[in-house]
Structure formats: C-alpha cells, structure tokens
C-alpha positions as CSV (number, residue, x, y, z in Angstrom):
1,X,-228.7,85.2,5.6
2,X,-226.4,88.2,6.4
3,X,-224.1,88.6,3.2
4,X,-220.3,88.3,3.8
5,X,-219.9,91.6,2.2
6,X,-222.8,93.4,3.6
7,X,-221.9,96.7,5.5
8,X,-224.0,96.9,8.8
9,X,-224.3,100.0,11.0
10,X,-224.4,99.3,14.8
11,X,-227.3,100.9,16.4
12,X,-226.9,100.3,19.9
13,X,-225.1,98.2,22.6
14,X,-226.7,95.4,24.8
15,X,-225.8,94.5,28.3
16,X,-223.4,91.9,27.2
17,X,-221.2,94.3,25.3
18,X,-222.4,93.1,22.2
19,X,-223.2,95.8,19.1
20,X,-226.7,95.4,17.9
21,X,-227.5,95.8,14.2
22,X,-229.9,94.8,11.4
23,X,-229.0,93.3,8.3
24,X,-231.0,94.0,4.9
25,X,-233.7,91.5,5.8
26,X,-234.2,93.2,9.0
27,X,-232.6,90.4,11.2
28,X,-230.9,91.4,14.7
29,X,-227.4,90.8,14.6
30,X,-225.5,90.9,17.9
31,X,-221.8,91.7,17.1
32,X,-219.0,90.9,19.7
33,X,-216.6,94.0,19.7
34,X,-218.8,96.4,17.8
35,X,-219.9,99.8,19.1
36,X,-222.9,102.0,18.1
37,X,-222.3,104.2,15.1
38,X,-219.6,101.9,13.6
39,X,-220.1,100.5,10.3
40,X,-218.6,96.9,10.1
41,X,-218.7,93.6,8.1
42,X,-219.1,90.4,10.2
43,X,-218.4,86.9,10.4
44,X,-221.8,85.0,11.5
45,X,-221.2,82.3,14.1
46,X,-224.6,81.3,15.0
47,X,-227.9,81.9,13.0
48,X,-231.4,81.6,14.2
49,X,-234.7,82.4,12.2
50,X,-234.8,86.3,13.9
51,X,-231.4,86.7,14.9
52,X,-227.7,85.9,14.8
53,X,-224.5,86.4,16.8
54,X,-221.5,87.5,14.9
55,X,-218.0,88.6,15.4
56,X,-216.6,91.8,14.0
57,X,-214.1,91.3,10.6
58,X,-213.8,94.6,9.2
59,X,-214.4,98.2,10.4
60,X,-214.8,101.2,8.0
61,X,-216.1,103.6,10.4
62,X,-214.8,103.9,14.0
63,X,-216.7,105.1,17.2
64,X,-215.4,108.1,18.7
65,X,-216.2,106.1,22.0
66,X,-213.8,103.4,21.4
67,X,-210.6,103.0,23.3
68,X,-207.8,100.5,23.7
69,X,-208.5,97.9,26.4
70,X,-206.1,98.2,29.3
71,X,-205.9,94.5,29.9
72,X,-203.8,92.5,27.6
73,X,-206.2,89.5,28.2
74,X,-209.3,91.4,26.8
75,X,-211.1,89.3,24.2
76,X,-210.0,85.9,25.8
77,X,-210.8,86.3,29.4
78,X,-214.6,86.6,29.8
79,X,-214.4,88.9,32.7
80,X,-214.7,92.3,31.4
81,X,-216.4,92.6,27.9
82,X,-216.7,96.3,27.7
83,X,-213.3,97.6,28.1
84,X,-213.2,98.8,24.3
85,X,-216.1,101.3,25.3
86,X,-214.8,104.6,27.2
87,X,-216.0,104.1,30.9
88,X,-218.2,107.3,30.6
89,X,-220.0,105.9,27.7
90,X,-220.5,102.5,29.6
91,X,-222.2,104.4,32.5
92,X,-224.5,106.1,30.0
93,X,-225.4,102.6,28.7
94,X,-226.4,101.3,32.3
95,X,-228.2,104.5,33.0
96,X,-230.3,103.9,29.9
97,X,-230.7,100.5,30.8
98,X,-232.2,101.4,34.3
99,X,-234.5,103.9,32.6
100,X,-235.5,101.5,29.8
101,X,-236.4,98.6,32.4
102,X,-238.5,101.0,34.5
103,X,-240.3,102.6,31.7
104,X,-240.9,99.4,29.3
105,X,-241.3,96.6,32.0
106,X,-242.8,98.7,34.7
107,X,-244.5,101.7,33.1
108,X,-242.8,103.8,35.7
109,X,-240.6,107.0,35.0
110,X,-238.8,108.6,37.7
111,X,-239.5,112.4,38.4
112,X,-235.8,112.9,38.5
113,X,-232.6,110.9,37.2
114,X,-229.8,110.8,40.1
115,X,-226.4,111.5,39.0
116,X,-225.0,108.0,38.6
117,X,-222.7,106.6,41.4
118,X,-219.3,106.2,40.1
119,X,-215.6,105.3,41.3
120,X,-212.3,103.8,40.1
121,X,-212.6,102.0,36.8
122,X,-209.5,99.9,37.6
123,X,-208.2,98.0,40.6
124,X,-211.6,97.9,42.0
125,X,-212.5,94.4,42.6
126,X,-211.9,93.6,46.2
127,X,-213.9,90.3,45.9
128,X,-213.4,87.5,43.2
129,X,-213.7,84.1,42.8
130,X,-210.5,82.5,40.8
131,X,-210.6,79.0,38.9
132,X,-207.9,77.0,39.3
133,X,-206.9,74.4,36.9
134,X,-203.9,72.3,36.4
135,X,-203.4,71.8,32.5
136,X,-201.4,68.5,32.0
137,X,-200.6,69.2,28.3
138,X,-198.9,72.6,29.4
139,X,-197.6,71.1,32.7
140,X,-199.0,74.2,34.2
141,X,-201.4,75.7,36.6
142,X,-203.9,78.2,35.4
143,X,-205.3,80.5,37.7
144,X,-207.9,83.4,36.6
145,X,-211.6,83.8,35.1
146,X,-213.0,81.6,32.4
147,X,-212.5,82.4,28.8
148,X,-215.2,84.1,27.1
149,X,-217.9,81.9,26.2
150,X,-216.0,78.9,27.2
151,X,-215.4,76.7,30.4
152,X,-211.6,77.0,29.9
153,X,-209.6,79.0,32.4
154,X,-208.0,81.8,30.8
155,X,-204.2,81.9,30.9
156,X,-203.4,85.3,32.9
157,X,-200.4,86.6,34.3
158,X,-202.3,90.0,35.6
159,X,-205.9,91.4,35.9
160,X,-206.6,95.0,35.7
161,X,-209.5,94.9,37.7
162,X,-208.1,93.3,40.6
163,X,-206.2,95.4,43.3
164,X,-202.6,95.6,41.8
165,X,-201.1,93.8,44.6
166,X,-203.3,90.9,44.0
167,X,-202.8,91.1,40.0
168,X,-199.1,90.9,40.4
169,X,-199.4,87.9,42.5
170,X,-201.0,85.7,40.0
171,X,-197.8,84.3,38.5
172,X,-196.5,83.3,41.8
173,X,-200.0,81.9,43.3
174,X,-199.7,79.7,39.8
175,X,-196.2,78.6,40.8
176,X,-197.3,77.8,44.3
177,X,-200.1,75.7,43.3
178,X,-197.8,73.9,40.7
179,X,-195.5,72.8,43.4
180,X,-198.5,71.4,45.6
181,X,-199.0,67.5,46.2
182,X,-202.9,68.3,45.5
183,X,-202.5,70.6,42.7
184,X,-205.1,68.5,40.9
185,X,-207.8,69.0,43.5
186,X,-207.6,72.5,44.2
187,X,-210.7,73.9,42.0
188,X,-210.7,77.6,43.0
189,X,-209.2,80.4,45.1
190,X,-211.9,83.1,46.5
191,X,-210.3,86.3,47.0
192,X,-211.5,88.8,49.8
193,X,-209.5,92.2,50.3
194,X,-210.5,94.4,53.6
195,X,-208.9,97.5,54.5
196,X,-206.0,95.7,56.4
197,X,-205.8,92.0,55.3
198,X,-206.1,90.3,52.1
199,X,-207.5,86.9,52.2
200,X,-207.4,84.0,50.1
201,X,-209.9,81.2,50.4
202,X,-208.4,77.8,48.8
203,X,-210.8,75.2,48.2
204,X,-209.7,71.6,48.5
205,X,-211.5,68.5,47.4
206,X,-209.1,66.4,49.4
207,X,-207.4,66.8,52.7
208,X,-204.1,68.8,52.5
209,X,-200.8,67.4,53.3
210,X,-198.5,68.9,55.9
211,X,-196.2,69.7,53.1
212,X,-199.0,71.8,51.4
213,X,-199.8,73.5,54.4
214,X,-196.4,74.4,55.4
215,X,-196.2,75.8,51.6
216,X,-199.3,78.0,52.1
217,X,-197.9,79.4,55.2
218,X,-194.5,80.3,53.6
219,X,-196.3,81.8,51.0
220,X,-198.7,83.9,53.0
221,X,-195.9,85.1,55.3
222,X,-193.8,86.2,52.3
223,X,-196.8,88.1,50.4
224,X,-198.6,89.2,53.7
225,X,-201.7,87.1,53.1
226,X,-204.4,85.4,55.3
227,X,-205.2,81.6,54.0
228,X,-208.6,80.3,54.7
229,X,-209.2,76.6,53.9
230,X,-212.5,75.5,52.5
231,X,-212.9,71.7,52.6
232,X,-216.7,72.0,51.6
233,X,-219.4,74.4,51.3
234,X,-218.8,78.1,52.2
235,X,-219.7,77.4,55.7
236,X,-216.7,75.2,56.2
237,X,-214.1,77.9,55.5
238,X,-211.9,78.7,58.4
239,X,-208.5,80.1,58.9
240,X,-205.2,78.0,58.4
241,X,-203.7,79.6,61.5
242,X,-205.7,81.7,64.0
243,X,-204.3,85.2,65.0
244,X,-203.4,88.3,62.9
245,X,-205.3,91.3,61.7
246,X,-208.9,91.3,61.3
247,X,-210.8,91.2,57.9
248,X,-212.9,94.0,57.8
249,X,-213.9,97.2,56.0
250,X,-214.7,100.6,57.2
251,X,-217.5,103.1,56.5
252,X,-215.5,106.2,57.3
253,X,-218.8,108.7,56.9
254,X,-220.4,107.1,59.9
255,X,-217.3,105.9,61.9
256,X,-218.1,102.4,61.5
257,X,-216.0,98.8,60.9
258,X,-217.7,96.1,59.4
259,X,-215.7,92.7,60.3
260,X,-216.6,90.1,57.6
261,X,-215.9,86.5,56.6
262,X,-214.1,86.1,53.1
263,X,-217.0,83.8,52.1
264,X,-219.7,86.4,53.2
265,X,-221.6,88.3,50.6
266,X,-220.0,91.9,50.8
267,X,-219.7,94.6,47.9
268,X,-217.2,93.8,45.5
269,X,-216.2,97.3,45.0
270,X,-215.5,99.0,48.4
271,X,-215.0,102.7,47.0
272,X,-218.6,102.4,45.3
273,X,-220.2,100.9,48.6
274,X,-218.8,103.7,50.8
275,X,-220.7,106.2,48.1
276,X,-223.6,104.1,48.0
277,X,-224.1,103.7,51.6
278,X,-223.7,107.7,52.1
279,X,-226.2,108.2,49.1
280,X,-228.6,105.9,50.4
281,X,-228.8,107.3,53.8
282,X,-229.1,110.8,52.2
283,X,-231.9,110.0,50.1
284,X,-233.8,108.2,52.7
285,X,-233.5,111.5,54.9
286,X,-234.0,109.8,58.2
287,X,-235.0,112.1,61.1
288,X,-233.9,111.2,64.7
289,X,-237.4,110.4,66.1
290,X,-238.0,107.8,63.1
291,X,-237.9,104.0,62.8
292,X,-236.3,102.3,59.6
293,X,-236.9,98.8,58.4
294,X,-233.8,97.5,56.5
295,X,-235.0,94.6,54.4
296,X,-232.3,92.0,53.4
297,X,-230.0,93.7,55.9
298,X,-227.1,91.1,55.5
299,X,-224.2,92.0,58.0
300,X,-225.7,95.5,58.5
301,X,-224.0,97.4,55.7
302,X,-226.7,99.8,55.5
303,X,-228.4,99.1,59.0
304,X,-225.7,100.4,61.1
305,X,-225.2,103.8,59.1
306,X,-228.8,104.2,59.3
307,X,-228.9,103.7,63.0
308,X,-226.4,106.7,63.6
309,X,-229.5,108.9,62.3
310,X,-232.5,107.2,63.3
311,X,-234.2,106.4,66.6
312,X,-234.4,102.5,65.7
313,X,-233.5,100.5,62.9
314,X,-234.9,96.9,62.4
315,X,-232.9,94.6,60.0
316,X,-234.6,91.4,58.7
317,X,-232.6,88.7,57.0
318,X,-233.2,84.9,56.0
319,X,-229.9,83.6,57.6
320,X,-229.6,82.9,61.3
321,X,-225.8,83.1,60.9
322,X,-226.1,86.6,59.2
323,X,-228.6,88.0,61.8
324,X,-226.1,86.7,64.4
325,X,-223.2,88.5,62.8
326,X,-225.2,91.6,62.3
327,X,-225.8,91.7,66.2
328,X,-222.1,91.4,66.7
329,X,-221.3,94.2,64.3
330,X,-223.8,96.5,65.9
331,X,-222.3,95.8,69.4
332,X,-218.8,96.3,68.1
333,X,-219.9,99.9,66.9
334,X,-222.0,100.7,70.0
335,X,-225.2,100.4,68.1
336,X,-226.7,97.5,69.8
337,X,-229.4,99.6,71.7
338,X,-230.6,101.4,68.4
339,X,-230.8,98.2,66.2
340,X,-232.8,95.1,66.2
341,X,-232.1,92.1,64.0
342,X,-234.8,89.4,63.1
343,X,-234.8,86.2,61.1
344,X,-237.3,86.1,58.5
345,X,-237.9,84.4,55.0
346,X,-238.6,87.6,53.2
347,X,-239.6,85.7,50.0
348,X,-243.0,84.7,51.7
349,X,-243.7,87.8,53.8
350,X,-247.2,89.0,53.7
351,X,-249.5,91.9,54.5
352,X,-250.3,90.3,57.9
353,X,-246.7,90.2,58.9
354,X,-246.4,94.0,58.2
355,X,-249.4,94.6,60.3
356,X,-248.1,92.6,63.2
357,X,-245.0,94.5,64.0
358,X,-243.1,95.7,61.0
359,X,-244.2,99.3,60.9
360,X,-241.8,102.1,60.1
361,X,-241.6,105.6,58.7
362,X,-238.9,104.7,56.3
363,X,-237.7,101.7,54.4
364,X,-234.5,100.5,52.8
365,X,-234.7,97.6,50.6
366,X,-231.5,96.0,49.2
367,X,-232.6,92.3,47.9
368,X,-230.7,90.1,45.5
369,X,-231.4,89.4,42.1
370,X,-234.9,87.8,42.7
371,X,-236.0,91.4,44.0
372,X,-238.6,91.9,46.7
373,X,-241.8,91.0,45.1
374,X,-243.5,89.4,48.1
375,X,-242.7,92.6,50.1
376,X,-244.0,94.9,47.5
377,X,-247.2,92.8,47.1
378,X,-247.8,92.9,50.9
379,X,-247.7,96.8,50.9
380,X,-250.3,96.3,47.8
381,X,-252.4,94.1,50.1
382,X,-252.0,96.7,52.7
383,X,-253.9,99.4,50.7
384,X,-257.2,97.2,50.9
385,X,-257.1,97.1,54.6
386,X,-258.8,99.8,56.7
387,X,-257.0,103.1,56.9
388,X,-256.2,102.7,60.4
389,X,-254.3,99.3,59.5
390,X,-252.8,100.4,56.2
391,X,-251.5,103.9,57.1
392,X,-249.6,102.6,60.0
393,X,-247.8,100.2,58.0
394,X,-247.0,102.2,54.8
395,X,-243.8,103.6,55.0
396,X,-243.5,107.5,53.6
397,X,-240.3,106.8,51.8
398,X,-238.7,103.6,50.4
399,X,-234.9,103.6,48.9
400,X,-234.7,100.5,46.8
401,X,-231.2,99.3,45.9
402,X,-231.3,97.0,43.0
403,X,-228.8,94.5,41.3
404,X,-231.2,93.6,38.6
405,X,-233.2,96.2,36.5
406,X,-235.8,94.0,35.5
407,X,-236.8,93.0,38.8
408,X,-236.6,96.6,40.2
409,X,-239.0,97.4,37.4
410,X,-241.3,94.7,38.3
411,X,-241.5,95.9,42.0
412,X,-241.7,99.5,41.3
413,X,-244.7,98.7,39.0
414,X,-246.4,97.3,42.0
415,X,-245.3,100.2,44.4
416,X,-246.5,102.8,41.9
417,X,-249.3,101.6,40.3
418,X,-251.1,99.5,43.1
419,X,-249.8,100.7,46.4
420,X,-249.8,104.4,45.8
421,X,-246.2,105.4,45.6
422,X,-244.4,108.0,43.2
423,X,-240.9,107.2,41.9
424,X,-239.4,110.4,42.8
425,X,-235.7,109.5,41.5
426,X,-233.5,106.7,40.0
427,X,-230.0,106.2,38.7
428,X,-227.2,103.6,38.0
429,X,-224.8,102.6,40.2
430,X,-221.3,101.3,38.5
431,X,-220.3,98.9,40.9
432,X,-218.7,96.6,38.0
433,X,-217.0,98.9,35.6
434,X,-216.4,97.2,32.2
435,X,-218.8,94.6,32.6
436,X,-222.5,94.6,31.8
437,X,-223.7,94.1,35.5
438,X,-226.0,97.1,36.3
439,X,-226.9,98.1,39.7
440,X,-229.3,101.1,40.7
441,X,-231.0,103.1,43.3
442,X,-234.4,104.3,43.3
443,X,-236.4,106.6,45.8
444,X,-240.2,106.1,46.1
445,X,-242.5,108.2,48.2
446,X,-246.1,107.6,49.4
447,X,-248.6,109.9,47.8
C-alpha cells in the first residue's frame, strides 16, 4: 500500500493524461494531474494488486512543461485531460506512442520519422456531440461534455476547443432549451461547422410542439444557425427548414468542395484535415498514369484529391448511402470520369477479391479504429499465389492513415513481416489537441 507521506517521482505520461510512477513496493501508480519529472504525494482512490489510481495532493518539484489550463472547466469536464501539459510536449507523447506501438506490438521500426502534423490548439473542434440535461434540483439545463469519470453533464458556460462563436453560444443554448416544452426529452445536440454554415442537430425523443419549433427558428435566425431535427437514429436527421447555404468544407490545395450532412463522419479538425490530405497525397506520390485504391473512402475526402493526380481512383466503402454521396461529390467537382465507387464490406475482403479486379499501383487505407486486418491479410495471402497473380495485386506503395496505434501496428506487422513491405516512414497527427487521442500516418513500400 502506497504510504500517505511517500514521495513519488513521475516517470512518464499515459494517453489518458495520467502520470505514471512506481511506489517503494514497485506497484504502478497512475496519478491524475501529474507530469513526468514531478515529485508528488498522492491520495489513492482505487487500489489493485499491481496498480493503483491516485490524485495529486502535494508537489515539491514541478515539470517545466506544466502550463496553466486555458479552460476554466479543466479538471471537471472530461473532454480535455492534457491541458496542463504544453502542446508541444503533448505532441511528443503522441509521437512516442506511435513509435512504441509499431515496435512493441508489431516489431516494425520506420526508416524515417515524419514531422508531426499539427495545427491550431484551440477552437479547432468543428464536430462535437454535446449532452443536454435538465437538472430539476438546479432548475437549469446543462449543455456540454460529461464530467471526468462520470455520467453527469459538466456545467459549462464556455469551451476552449469549440469554435469561439459556438463556445459563446452555450449559455444562450441552455436558456433556449430551458424555455422549450420538451426540455426533459432532448438528450443531445450535435454540432457540425462547415466553411459557410454552423449546423446544430437536436435529438428529440418526442415530437416537438409548434411553439418549440418556432423557438428554434427564432434562435437560428438570431445566431445564423442551421437547425436539424433527429427523432430517432442518425439517418432520420433532417433540416427544420429547407433552403439556405449548404453545409460543406473546402480542400483549397485541390480546388475541391465537399458537401456533407451534420451526422456524417467527417474529421473533427478541418485545419488538420486539410494538411493531412495534402500530406497523404504527397507521400503517395501518385503519377498521372497510375490507378489508386482508396479503402474506406467515406465521402471521398482522400479519393477526390487523389483523382486530381491519378488516371483513376477507386473508392470502396461499406455503406450504400455513403457511396452514393461520394459519387455526388465527385460529380459536383467534375471528377466523375476519374473516380469509381463500390460498396464493399471491407472487414471480410479476401485475396480472391483483390485478384478479381482490385489491382492498383498505389493504395490509401483510412480505416476506423478496428483497422484493416482483413485487407492486410488478403495481401499476405496474395504472396502465396503465383507471381503472375500476386505481382499484379500488390501495390508498390501504401499510405495508411490510422486513428488507433495498436491496430496500425498489428496491420503493419502483417505487411512488413509477411507481405514483403518496408515501413518507410511514420508520424503522429495531432487531430485532437489536449486529448489522448492519437492519429498517425505511415508509408509502406513493396520490397
């Protein structure tokens, strides 16, 4: 048991923003609020045989990387756990997480470490799901993220990672919902900010009254917002009133406009997304005569920029609706003749699928957190095929965009140790500053 008066030296930081130390008995202590190099005393709140969780009580040596959190709700709100660490140090932690995962989980060491992709540290979050809760004891509506380690909604009147105009609206939104007839049946508001429009999607468990829809209209007109209503699942989301400017984002390096719905998966951080797309296209080094496969293509975020460089890009996605919308985006941007989109369950793809029509010189893979195990295994299986088959199937270069270092490492292990690729480069992408979320990019070449 860690002694109350024992001084602990914090050795490292985990991806939950907790300091990691060992007590005199060798037990691992995770310390909320602690940073590497600091000497602290703690209060243990949970103890197991080999580890314990604690909160910082007293500090006698402070890290040079410690900064004052910009958000007044830090420590209560669970949204940003690393605000007390300088943003450059946060990025170093994430870069190390990518390297460690590749080596310790996949036995893969990149030949080159890429400069991390970074951007604005504040006001970057253009997509967010805000919880809404009427609290009878306070006779108040709370709108925000959950409290740390709790299901309660944090009481917030601002948010430093939301765009400033949205952060400033939180008190007014709370007052609006407080006035509504259905205030106890409105569990969340989803935010989606485009280059021209700010959209709010109101989830409602019961039909809204005419008075409530009129309140929404008046609020939207006053604050130049676009209201969407969602009575059930995301597919039921629809505009309160048709018309107005479209919800879209731009990729100026490629002259592209990407329309989307507020419930679509799009990148939270538009500034980082623009840099990431440009970096991925540069790293893939597509030539005008080459065909490219874009696995997990979504709405065409990478497909369409690649189509401005390649002879043809084939985008594959598991959703018929997403594929239809990707085709619309290609047509809108004059790229329908250089793109082809197919519906495919990419979690059960096989080597036969690759042999029968999915050959390309370059691949871009951008999977969800589960990774692209089936796809990478299909390439491994292709190695066992006759040379005439597998040489046509195996791309010369793969750029892999990952939102989970563990599944990137697992898939890279297959590609490097069983499919004959070399990891040429890898680096972190700071899509979510002040959080432990790690995104990354890796380049793999056929040897």
